[in-house]
Biopython code that builds the backbone (N, CA, C, O; Angstrom):
import numpy as np
from Bio.PDB.StructureBuilder import StructureBuilder

atoms = [
    (1, "MET", "N", (98.917, 111.488, 124.076)),
    (1, "MET", "CA", (98.265, 110.202, 124.232)),
    (1, "MET", "C", (99.194, 109.279, 125.011)),
    (1, "MET", "O", (100.360, 109.106, 124.655)),
    (2, "ARG", "N", (98.678, 108.707, 126.047)),
    (2, "ARG", "CA", (99.466, 107.862, 126.913)),
    (2, "ARG", "C", (98.950, 106.431, 126.873)),
    (2, "ARG", "O", (97.743, 106.197, 126.931)),
    (3, "ILE", "N", (99.856, 105.488, 126.776)),
    (3, "ILE", "CA", (99.467, 104.078, 126.754)),
    (3, "ILE", "C", (99.910, 103.461, 128.070)),
    (3, "ILE", "O", (101.070, 103.590, 128.461)),
    (4, "HIS", "N", (98.994, 102.793, 128.750)),
    (4, "HIS", "CA", (99.307, 102.189, 130.041)),
    (4, "HIS", "C", (99.348, 100.675, 129.907)),
    (4, "HIS", "O", (98.806, 100.100, 128.963)),
    (5, "GLY", "N", (100.001, 100.049, 130.871)),
    (5, "GLY", "CA", (99.982, 98.598, 130.959)),
    (5, "GLY", "C", (101.083, 97.936, 130.150)),
    (5, "GLY", "O", (102.113, 98.539, 129.849)),
    (6, "LEU", "N", (100.839, 96.689, 129.810)),
    (6, "LEU", "CA", (101.845, 95.873, 129.135)),
    (6, "LEU", "C", (102.142, 96.350, 127.724)),
    (6, "LEU", "O", (103.278, 96.236, 127.265)),
    (7, "HIS", "N", (101.146, 96.881, 127.028)),
    (7, "HIS", "CA", (101.355, 97.293, 125.644)),
    (7, "HIS", "C", (102.408, 98.382, 125.537)),
    (7, "HIS", "O", (103.195, 98.395, 124.591)),
    (8, "HIS", "N", (102.428, 99.295, 126.500)),
    (8, "HIS", "CA", (103.419, 100.374, 126.474)),
    (8, "HIS", "C", (104.833, 99.803, 126.572)),
    (8, "HIS", "O", (105.734, 100.253, 125.864)),
    (9, "ARG", "N", (105.029, 98.825, 127.439)),
    (9, "ARG", "CA", (106.355, 98.235, 127.608)),
    (9, "ARG", "C", (106.811, 97.538, 126.325)),
    (9, "ARG", "O", (107.985, 97.626, 125.968)),
    (10, "TYR", "N", (105.913, 96.852, 125.632)),
    (10, "TYR", "CA", (106.294, 96.145, 124.418)),
    (10, "TYR", "C", (106.544, 97.097, 123.262)),
    (10, "TYR", "O", (107.377, 96.816, 122.400)),
    (11, "LEU", "N", (105.842, 98.212, 123.230)),
    (11, "LEU", "CA", (106.114, 99.196, 122.187)),
    (11, "LEU", "C", (107.495, 99.801, 122.370)),
    (11, "LEU", "O", (108.160, 100.147, 121.394)),
    (12, "LYS", "N", (107.924, 99.929, 123.605)),
    (12, "LYS", "CA", (109.223, 100.532, 123.892)),
    (12, "LYS", "C", (110.367, 99.530, 123.731)),
    (12, "LYS", "O", (111.445, 99.904, 123.267)),
    (13, "HIS", "N", (110.157, 98.275, 124.100)),
    (13, "HIS", "CA", (111.237, 97.286, 124.133)),
    (13, "HIS", "C", (111.071, 96.146, 123.141)),
    (13, "HIS", "O", (111.830, 95.180, 123.225)),
    (14, "GLY", "N", (110.153, 96.194, 122.231)),
    (14, "GLY", "CA", (109.965, 95.125, 121.261)),
    (14, "GLY", "C", (108.835, 94.188, 121.660)),
    (14, "GLY", "O", (108.100, 94.444, 122.613)),
    (15, "ALA", "N", (108.715, 93.107, 120.919)),
    (15, "ALA", "CA", (107.631, 92.146, 121.136)),
    (15, "ALA", "C", (107.886, 91.338, 122.400)),
    (15, "ALA", "O", (109.031, 91.207, 122.831)),
    (16, "PRO", "N", (106.834, 90.799, 122.996)),
    (16, "PRO", "CA", (107.021, 89.946, 124.173)),
    (16, "PRO", "C", (107.769, 88.679, 123.785)),
    (16, "PRO", "O", (107.724, 88.264, 122.627)),
    (17, "PRO", "N", (108.458, 88.058, 124.744)),
    (17, "PRO", "CA", (109.259, 86.862, 124.436)),
    (17, "PRO", "C", (108.463, 85.748, 123.776)),
    (17, "PRO", "O", (108.997, 85.044, 122.919)),
    (18, "ARG", "N", (107.194, 85.566, 124.154)),
    (18, "ARG", "CA", (106.417, 84.471, 123.551)),
    (18, "ARG", "C", (106.178, 84.705, 122.065)),
    (18, "ARG", "O", (105.963, 83.749, 121.321)),
    (19, "CYS", "N", (106.211, 85.963, 121.619)),
    (19, "CYS", "CA", (106.038, 86.260, 120.198)),
    (19, "CYS", "C", (107.343, 86.081, 119.423)),
    (19, "CYS", "O", (107.326, 85.901, 118.205)),
    (20, "GLN", "N", (108.467, 86.132, 120.126)),
    (20, "GLN", "CA", (109.764, 86.010, 119.472)),
    (20, "GLN", "C", (110.262, 84.569, 119.454)),
    (20, "GLN", "O", (111.298, 84.283, 118.854)),
    (21, "HIS", "N", (109.549, 83.673, 120.094)),
    (21, "HIS", "CA", (109.975, 82.282, 120.166)),
    (21, "HIS", "C", (110.057, 81.686, 118.761)),
    (21, "HIS", "O", (109.081, 81.726, 118.011)),
    (22, "GLY", "N", (111.202, 81.140, 118.408)),
    (22, "GLY", "CA", (111.381, 80.525, 117.101)),
    (22, "GLY", "C", (111.903, 81.472, 116.042)),
    (22, "GLY", "O", (112.119, 81.056, 114.904)),
    (23, "ALA", "N", (112.113, 82.735, 116.382)),
    (23, "ALA", "CA", (112.593, 83.697, 115.386)),
    (23, "ALA", "C", (114.003, 83.347, 114.925)),
    (23, "ALA", "O", (114.309, 83.467, 113.738)),
    (24, "ALA", "N", (114.863, 82.918, 115.839)),
    (24, "ALA", "CA", (116.229, 82.559, 115.467)),
    (24, "ALA", "C", (116.231, 81.326, 114.563)),
    (24, "ALA", "O", (117.037, 81.235, 113.637)),
    (25, "LEU", "N", (115.345, 80.392, 114.827)),
    (25, "LEU", "CA", (115.255, 79.197, 113.991)),
    (25, "LEU", "C", (114.902, 79.566, 112.559)),
    (25, "LEU", "O", (115.469, 79.012, 111.617)),
    (26, "VAL", "N", (113.983, 80.481, 112.391)),
    (26, "VAL", "CA", (113.595, 80.925, 111.050)),
    (26, "VAL", "C", (114.780, 81.583, 110.355)),
    (26, "VAL", "O", (115.009, 81.355, 109.168)),
    (27, "GLU", "N", (115.534, 82.397, 111.087)),
    (27, "GLU", "CA", (116.706, 83.046, 110.494)),
    (27, "GLU", "C", (117.741, 82.011, 110.063)),
    (27, "GLU", "O", (118.305, 82.121, 108.975)),
    (28, "TYR", "N", (117.998, 81.007, 110.904)),
    (28, "TYR", "CA", (118.958, 79.964, 110.549)),
    (28, "TYR", "C", (118.494, 79.166, 109.330)),
    (28, "TYR", "O", (119.308, 78.805, 108.480)),
    (29, "ILE", "N", (117.220, 78.895, 109.242)),
    (29, "ILE", "CA", (116.690, 78.156, 108.093)),
    (29, "ILE", "C", (116.868, 78.967, 106.817)),
    (29, "ILE", "O", (117.234, 78.412, 105.781)),
    (30, "ILE", "N", (116.617, 80.260, 106.876)),
    (30, "ILE", "CA", (116.780, 81.114, 105.693)),
    (30, "ILE", "C", (118.237, 81.149, 105.258)),
    (30, "ILE", "O", (118.524, 81.034, 104.066)),
    (31, "ILE", "N", (119.164, 81.307, 106.200)),
    (31, "ILE", "CA", (120.593, 81.343, 105.867)),
    (31, "ILE", "C", (121.034, 80.005, 105.278)),
    (31, "ILE", "O", (121.765, 79.981, 104.289)),
    (32, "ALA", "N", (120.601, 78.896, 105.869)),
    (32, "ALA", "CA", (120.971, 77.577, 105.354)),
    (32, "ALA", "C", (120.412, 77.366, 103.952)),
    (32, "ALA", "O", (121.096, 76.816, 103.088)),
    (33, "PHE", "N", (119.174, 77.800, 103.720)),
    (33, "PHE", "CA", (118.565, 77.671, 102.396)),
    (33, "PHE", "C", (119.351, 78.477, 101.365)),
    (33, "PHE", "O", (119.598, 77.988, 100.263)),
    (34, "LEU", "N", (119.743, 79.695, 101.703)),
    (34, "LEU", "CA", (120.511, 80.519, 100.768)),
    (34, "LEU", "C", (121.881, 79.907, 100.487)),
    (34, "LEU", "O", (122.367, 79.971, 99.358)),
    (35, "PHE", "N", (122.509, 79.312, 101.510)),
    (35, "PHE", "CA", (123.806, 78.666, 101.325)),
    (35, "PHE", "C", (123.682, 77.471, 100.385)),
    (35, "PHE", "O", (124.505, 77.309, 99.484)),
    (36, "VAL", "N", (122.674, 76.641, 100.581)),
    (36, "VAL", "CA", (122.457, 75.481, 99.708)),
    (36, "VAL", "C", (122.129, 75.943, 98.299)),
    (36, "VAL", "O", (122.607, 75.358, 97.327)),
    (37, "LEU", "N", (121.325, 76.980, 98.181)),
    (37, "LEU", "CA", (120.981, 77.522, 96.871)),
    (37, "LEU", "C", (122.225, 78.032, 96.150)),
    (37, "LEU", "O", (122.368, 77.844, 94.942)),
    (38, "LEU", "N", (123.112, 78.667, 96.880)),
    (38, "LEU", "CA", (124.362, 79.152, 96.300)),
    (38, "LEU", "C", (125.210, 77.998, 95.776)),
    (38, "LEU", "O", (125.801, 78.100, 94.701)),
    (39, "LEU", "N", (125.271, 76.904, 96.527)),
    (39, "LEU", "CA", (126.077, 75.758, 96.109)),
    (39, "LEU", "C", (125.463, 75.008, 94.934)),
    (39, "LEU", "O", (126.188, 74.460, 94.104)),
    (40, "VAL", "N", (124.145, 74.977, 94.856)),
    (40, "VAL", "CA", (123.470, 74.161, 93.851)),
    (40, "VAL", "C", (123.153, 74.936, 92.582)),
    (40, "VAL", "O", (123.309, 74.399, 91.485)),
    (41, "ALA", "N", (122.718, 76.168, 92.699)),
    (41, "ALA", "CA", (122.180, 76.904, 91.556)),
    (41, "ALA", "C", (123.255, 77.383, 90.586)),
    (41, "ALA", "O", (123.069, 77.305, 89.372)),
    (42, "GLY", "N", (124.351, 77.867, 91.095)),
    (42, "GLY", "CA", (125.370, 78.450, 90.230)),
    (42, "GLY", "C", (126.252, 77.394, 89.606)),
    (42, "GLY", "O", (125.930, 76.206, 89.615)),
    (43, "PRO", "N", (127.372, 77.843, 89.063)),
    (43, "PRO", "CA", (128.337, 76.866, 88.542)),
    (43, "PRO", "C", (128.824, 75.980, 89.687)),
    (43, "PRO", "O", (128.725, 76.347, 90.857)),
    (44, "ASN", "N", (129.339, 74.837, 89.338)),
    (44, "ASN", "CA", (129.742, 73.865, 90.348)),
    (44, "ASN", "C", (130.889, 74.421, 91.191)),
    (44, "ASN", "O", (132.048, 74.392, 90.778)),
    (45, "VAL", "N", (130.554, 74.920, 92.357)),
    (45, "VAL", "CA", (131.529, 75.564, 93.227)),
    (45, "VAL", "C", (132.555, 74.561, 93.729)),
    (45, "VAL", "O", (133.743, 74.879, 93.800)),
    (46, "MET", "N", (132.125, 73.369, 94.075)),
    (46, "MET", "CA", (133.057, 72.366, 94.590)),
    (46, "MET", "C", (134.060, 71.957, 93.516)),
    (46, "MET", "O", (135.233, 71.737, 93.820)),
    (47, "HIS", "N", (133.618, 71.853, 92.271)),
    (47, "HIS", "CA", (134.524, 71.514, 91.178)),
    (47, "HIS", "C", (135.539, 72.633, 90.959)),
    (47, "HIS", "O", (136.724, 72.369, 90.756)),
    (48, "GLN", "N", (135.078, 73.875, 91.001)),
    (48, "GLN", "CA", (135.990, 75.010, 90.849)),
    (48, "GLN", "C", (137.008, 75.044, 91.981)),
    (48, "GLN", "O", (138.180, 75.341, 91.748)),
    (49, "LEU", "N", (136.580, 74.744, 93.194)),
    (49, "LEU", "CA", (137.496, 74.709, 94.329)),
    (49, "LEU", "C", (138.531, 73.606, 94.163)),
    (49, "LEU", "O", (139.711, 73.814, 94.447)),
    (50, "ALA", "N", (138.100, 72.433, 93.705)),
    (50, "ALA", "CA", (139.031, 71.326, 93.487)),
    (50, "ALA", "C", (140.051, 71.679, 92.410)),
    (50, "ALA", "O", (141.233, 71.367, 92.556)),
    (51, "LEU", "N", (139.612, 72.324, 91.333)),
    (51, "LEU", "CA", (140.548, 72.733, 90.280)),
    (51, "LEU", "C", (141.544, 73.768, 90.789)),
    (51, "LEU", "O", (142.727, 73.704, 90.457)),
    (52, "ALA", "N", (141.082, 74.711, 91.583)),
    (52, "ALA", "CA", (141.977, 75.734, 92.128)),
    (52, "ALA", "C", (143.005, 75.113, 93.063)),
    (52, "ALA", "O", (144.178, 75.487, 93.024)),
    (53, "LEU", "N", (142.585, 74.173, 93.900)),
    (53, "LEU", "CA", (143.530, 73.497, 94.793)),
    (53, "LEU", "C", (144.526, 72.652, 94.010)),
    (53, "LEU", "O", (145.706, 72.599, 94.356)),
    (54, "GLU", "N", (144.057, 71.995, 92.961)),
    (54, "GLU", "CA", (144.949, 71.193, 92.123)),
    (54, "GLU", "C", (146.002, 72.071, 91.458)),
    (54, "GLU", "O", (147.179, 71.712, 91.422)),
    (55, "GLN", "N", (145.586, 73.210, 90.937)),
    (55, "GLN", "CA", (146.526, 74.119, 90.289)),
    (55, "GLN", "C", (147.527, 74.678, 91.304)),
    (55, "GLN", "O", (148.716, 74.789, 91.004)),
    (56, "ALA", "N", (147.057, 75.024, 92.485)),
    (56, "ALA", "CA", (147.954, 75.538, 93.520)),
    (56, "ALA", "C", (148.956, 74.465, 93.931)),
    (56, "ALA", "O", (150.131, 74.766, 94.143)),
    (57, "TYR", "N", (148.504, 73.217, 94.048)),
    (57, "TYR", "CA", (149.406, 72.132, 94.421)),
    (57, "TYR", "C", (150.442, 71.878, 93.329)),
    (57, "TYR", "O", (151.612, 71.641, 93.630)),
    (58, "GLN", "N", (150.020, 71.927, 92.060)),
    (58, "GLN", "CA", (150.970, 71.744, 90.962)),
    (58, "GLN", "C", (152.018, 72.847, 90.966)),
    (58, "GLN", "O", (153.195, 72.574, 90.732)),
    (59, "SER", "N", (151.618, 74.077, 91.226)),
    (59, "SER", "CA", (152.574, 75.183, 91.298)),
    (59, "SER", "C", (153.528, 74.984, 92.462)),
    (59, "SER", "O", (154.725, 75.245, 92.332)),
    (60, "PHE", "N", (153.019, 74.529, 93.589)),
    (60, "PHE", "CA", (153.839, 74.283, 94.769)),
    (60, "PHE", "C", (154.874, 73.194, 94.497)),
    (60, "PHE", "O", (156.043, 73.344, 94.853)),
    (61, "VAL", "N", (154.451, 72.107, 93.871)),
    (61, "VAL", "CA", (155.364, 71.004, 93.553)),
    (61, "VAL", "C", (156.402, 71.454, 92.531)),
    (61, "VAL", "O", (157.565, 71.062, 92.622)),
    (62, "PHE", "N", (155.995, 72.275, 91.555)),
    (62, "PHE", "CA", (156.935, 72.772, 90.557)),
    (62, "PHE", "C", (158.023, 73.614, 91.213)),
    (62, "PHE", "O", (159.199, 73.479, 90.873)),
    (63, "VAL", "N", (157.647, 74.471, 92.140)),
    (63, "VAL", "CA", (158.634, 75.321, 92.819)),
    (63, "VAL", "C", (159.559, 74.471, 93.675)),
    (63, "VAL", "O", (160.756, 74.749, 93.739)),
    (64, "LEU", "N", (159.044, 73.454, 94.327)),
    (64, "LEU", "CA", (159.892, 72.594, 95.151)),
    (64, "LEU", "C", (160.858, 71.772, 94.311)),
    (64, "LEU", "O", (161.967, 71.478, 94.759)),
    (65, "SER", "N", (160.459, 71.398, 93.109)),
    (65, "SER", "CA", (161.321, 70.553, 92.281)),
    (65, "SER", "C", (162.351, 71.360, 91.500)),
    (65, "SER", "O", (163.249, 70.778, 90.889)),
    (66, "ALA", "N", (162.243, 72.671, 91.506)),
    (66, "ALA", "CA", (163.214, 73.506, 90.782)),
    (66, "ALA", "C", (164.562, 73.447, 91.500)),
    (66, "ALA", "O", (164.623, 73.417, 92.729)),
    (67, "PRO", "N", (165.653, 73.431, 90.706)),
    (67, "PRO", "CA", (166.985, 73.350, 91.337)),
    (67, "PRO", "C", (167.399, 74.628, 92.032)),
    (67, "PRO", "O", (168.488, 74.697, 92.600)),
]
sb = StructureBuilder()
sb.init_structure("model")
sb.init_model(0)
sb.init_chain("A")
sb.init_seg("    ")
for serial, (resi, resn, name, xyz) in enumerate(atoms, 1):
    if name == "N":
        sb.init_residue(resn, " ", resi, " ")
    sb.init_atom(name, np.array(xyz, "f"), 0.0, 1.0, " ", f" {name:<3s}", serial, name[0])
structure = sb.get_structure()
């Protein structure tokens, strides 16, 4: 079975450009939504990061103040 014309080219190389318009935008929106969901839904990530930085800074200051 042989397909002629434009349809054959699109079956071989993917959808025509007019059908793909906006596909990247949808992907970016999905990634951004998942990132926001990760920050909001779970435990407070920003608070955990602040505590980890505070602890690291306290350890750093302790080592510097040692004789």
